[in-house]
C-alpha positions as a printed NumPy array, in Angstrom:
array([[ -0.355,  -0.068,  -0.308],
       [  2.638,   2.484,   0.195],
       [  3.747,   2.814,  -2.75 ],
       [  0.054,   3.989,  -4.18 ],
       [  0.604,   6.314,  -1.434],
       [  3.362,   7.01 ,  -3.119],
       [  2.325,   7.612,  -6.423],
       [ -0.493,   8.935,  -5.864],
       [  1.344,  11.903,  -3.986],
       [  3.225,  12.623,  -6.505],
       [  0.595,  12.373,  -9.104],
       [ -1.   ,  15.493,  -6.556],
       [  2.391,  17.225,  -6.135],
       [  2.626,  18.195,  -9.883],
       [ -0.543,  18.484, -10.467],
       [ -0.437,  21.641,  -7.859],
       [  3.135,  22.803,  -9.531],
       [  1.505,  23.055, -12.61 ],
       [ -1.178,  24.711, -11.114],
       [  1.218,  27.269,  -9.309],
       [  2.252,  27.269, -12.683],
       [ -0.503,  29.072, -14.194],
       [ -0.708,  31.392, -11.596],
       [  2.434,  32.725, -12.1  ],
       [  3.262,  32.398, -15.636],
       [ -0.146,  34.146, -15.772],
       [ -1.596,  31.027, -18.483],
       [ -4.99 ,  31.574, -20.118],
       [ -7.241,  28.514, -19.912],
       [-10.171,  28.022, -21.98 ],
       [-13.281,  25.013, -22.255],
       [-15.77 ,  26.554, -24.906],
       [-16.551,  29.731, -24.08 ],
       [-15.598,  29.033, -20.509],
       [-12.648,  31.336, -19.398],
       [-11.115,  29.777, -16.447],
       [ -9.995,  32.632, -13.921],
       [ -6.998,  32.662, -12.317],
       [ -8.492,  32.033,  -8.584],
       [ -9.53 ,  28.432,  -9.543],
       [ -5.944,  27.733, -10.356],
       [ -5.001,  29.13 ,  -6.422],
       [ -8.146,  26.924,  -5.249],
       [ -6.616,  23.978,  -7.127],
       [ -3.008,  23.846,  -6.018],
       [ -4.243,  24.205,  -2.226],
       [ -6.361,  20.81 ,  -2.944],
       [ -3.468,  19.206,  -4.497],
       [ -1.523,  20.515,  -2.695],
       [ -2.754,  19.29 ,   0.62 ],
       [ -3.605,  15.856,  -0.947],
       [  0.078,  15.486,  -1.962],
       [  0.784,  16.288,   1.845],
       [ -1.971,  13.974,   2.565],
       [ -0.116,  10.881,   1.121],
       [  3.203,  11.653,   1.385],
       [  2.789,  11.442,   5.387],
       [  0.217,   8.45 ,   5.595],
       [  3.335,   6.594,   3.508],
       [  5.598,   7.767,   6.301],
       [  7.41 ,  10.026,   3.901],
       [  8.093,  13.566,   6.043],
       [ 10.096,  16.431,   3.746],
       [ 12.225,  17.267,   7.359],
       [ 13.548,  13.86 ,   7.53 ],
       [ 15.112,  14.157,   3.587]])
């Protein structure tokens, strides 16, 4: 089960970093006629980052220990 937490934590961390990159670079995202606001990426960054930290902690990996 530890491998699952590490893989899911890594995926969530990558998603979180992509959202942060979108915020910093100001990349526009449009779905059909709807333009996704930048603040939505802030919410996604916090959510995905929280899930990544949760998965890493559940796997027994602590950032301070590395």
